[in-house]
C-alpha positions in Angstrom: -43.4 21.3 -86.1 -41.6 18.4 -84.4 -40.7 18.2 -80.7 -38.0 15.7 -81.4 -34.5 16.9 -80.4 -31.9 17.5 -83.1 -29.5 14.6 -83.3 -25.9 14.8 -84.4 -23.1 12.5 -85.4 -19.7 13.6 -83.9 -16.2 12.4 -84.2 -14.2 12.1 -81.0 -10.7 11.1 -79.9 -8.4 11.2 -76.9 -5.5 13.7 -77.0 -2.9 11.3 -78.6 -5.6 10.0 -81.0 -5.0 6.3 -80.0 -8.6 6.1 -79.1 -10.9 7.3 -81.9 -14.7 6.9 -82.1 -17.9 8.1 -83.8 -20.8 9.1 -81.6 -24.2 8.8 -83.4 -27.7 10.1 -82.4 -26.1 12.6 -80.0 -28.7 14.8 -78.3 -27.0 17.9 -77.0 -29.6 18.1 -74.2 -28.0 15.1 -72.6 -25.0 17.0 -71.4 -24.4 16.3 -67.7 -22.2 16.3 -64.6 -22.3 13.7 -61.9 -21.4 14.2 -58.2 -20.1 10.6 -57.7 -16.7 10.4 -56.2 -15.1 9.3 -59.5 -16.6 12.1 -61.7 -16.1 14.7 -59.1 -12.4 14.1 -59.0 -12.2 13.6 -62.8 -14.1 16.8 -63.6 -15.6 15.2 -66.6 -18.5 16.7 -68.6 -20.6 13.8 -69.7 -22.7 13.3 -72.8 -25.0 10.3 -72.4 -26.0 8.1 -75.4 -28.2 5.1 -75.2 -26.1 2.2 -76.3 -23.5 0.4 -78.2 -25.0 1.1 -81.6 -24.5 4.9 -80.9 -20.7 4.7 -80.2 -18.5 3.1 -82.9 -14.8 2.6 -82.1 -12.6 3.2 -85.0 -10.0 0.4 -85.4 -8.3 0.8 -88.8 -11.1 0.8 -91.3 -13.5 -1.0 -89.0 -16.3 0.6 -87.0 -17.0 -1.5 -84.0 -20.0 -0.9 -81.6 -18.7 -0.3 -78.0 -20.3 -2.4 -75.2 -19.4 -4.0 -71.9 -18.7 -7.3 -73.6 -16.0 -6.0 -76.0 -14.1 -3.5 -73.9 -11.1 -5.7 -73.6 -10.7 -6.0 -77.4 -9.6 -2.4 -77.5 -6.8 -2.8 -75.0 -4.1 -3.0 -77.7 -5.3 0.4 -78.9 -4.6 1.8 -75.5 -8.1 1.6 -74.0 -8.1 0.7 -70.3 -10.8 0.8 -67.7 -11.4 1.1 -64.0 -14.3 -0.8 -62.5 -16.0 1.4 -59.9 -16.3 -0.4 -56.6 -17.4 -3.8 -58.0 -17.9 -5.4 -54.5 -20.4 -2.7 -53.6 -23.1 -3.6 -56.2 -25.2 -6.5 -57.1 -24.0 -8.2 -60.3 -26.0 -7.2 -63.3 -27.7 -4.3 -61.5 -24.8 -1.8 -61.3 -21.8 -2.1 -63.4 -19.7 0.9 -64.5 -16.4 0.8 -66.4 -14.7 4.2 -66.5 -12.5 4.1 -69.6 -9.3 6.0 -70.4 -6.4 6.0 -72.8 -3.4 4.3 -71.2 -1.1 6.3 -73.5 -2.2 10.0 -72.9 -4.4 9.5 -69.8 -7.6 11.1 -71.2 -10.8 9.9 -69.7 -12.8 8.8 -72.7 -16.2 7.4 -71.6 -18.0 5.4 -69.0 -19.8 2.2 -70.1 -22.5 1.4 -67.7 -25.3 -1.0 -66.8 -27.1 0.7 -64.0 -30.7 -0.5 -63.4 -31.9 2.7 -61.6 -30.4 4.8 -64.4 -32.2 3.1 -67.2 -30.0 0.1 -67.9 -27.2 0.0 -70.4 -25.8 3.3 -71.7 -22.6 5.1 -72.5 -21.5 8.5 -71.1 -18.9 10.1 -73.4 -16.4 12.7 -72.2 -17.9 15.6 -74.0 -14.6 17.5 -74.2 -13.3 14.8 -76.6 -16.0 15.5 -79.3 -15.5 17.8 -82.3 -18.4 20.2 -81.8 -16.8 22.7 -84.3 -17.8 20.2 -87.1 -21.4 21.0 -86.4 -20.9 24.7 -85.8 -21.2 24.5 -82.0 -18.9 25.6 -79.2 -18.7 23.5 -76.0 -19.0 26.6 -73.9 -22.6 27.2 -75.2 -23.6 23.5 -74.7 -22.3 23.4 -71.1 -23.9 26.5 -69.7 -25.1 25.5 -66.2 -28.8 26.0 -67.0 -28.5 23.5 -69.8 -26.6 20.9 -67.9 -28.4 17.9 -66.3 -26.8 17.2 -62.9 -26.8 13.5 -61.8 -26.8 12.3 -58.2 -24.4 9.4 -58.5 -23.0 10.0 -55.0 -26.1 8.4 -53.4 -26.4 5.8 -56.2 -30.0 7.0 -56.7 -29.1 8.6 -60.0 -31.6 11.4 -59.7 -31.4 14.0 -62.4 -32.1 17.7 -62.4 -31.4 20.6 -64.7 -29.6 23.8 -63.8 -28.2 23.1 -60.3 -25.7 20.5 -58.9 -26.7 18.0 -56.3 -25.0 18.2 -52.9 -21.3 17.4 -53.3 -21.4 18.3 -57.0 -19.7 21.1 -59.0 -21.0 23.7 -61.4 
């Protein structure tokens, strides 16, 4: 019997479907909520994946890995980003681009390079993923006891299951 988590491939899109993507190697145990000022106001439920090879942007018939270097190439499709407090962090150690659809306004994902959080990764907005395709319901995946709460407010990025950090929400 393997202790490896079950991994899924899920389709996702914003409300207007201008931004479409495929998320690969999705581990449903990586559902989280962050108490940083941005995510607290946004209310996003996050699903963290390791890197660009795990998120493929759909552009016509093309599947293009998403990363910090190519974010601007999706602007014509409606993808915009907000860089969280760039003057506050050391270049190369803490870089977070909160992405959203400029057409319908949905928050789509955060593309980050945060040294204390394990380097480069992508946090998808879990509500944009088609869990029904794998026979799952988002309400079951996001039960508070299953959620990993991230302490982004202090920039220490501590993680704990089952209970939000100070300033966070259930």
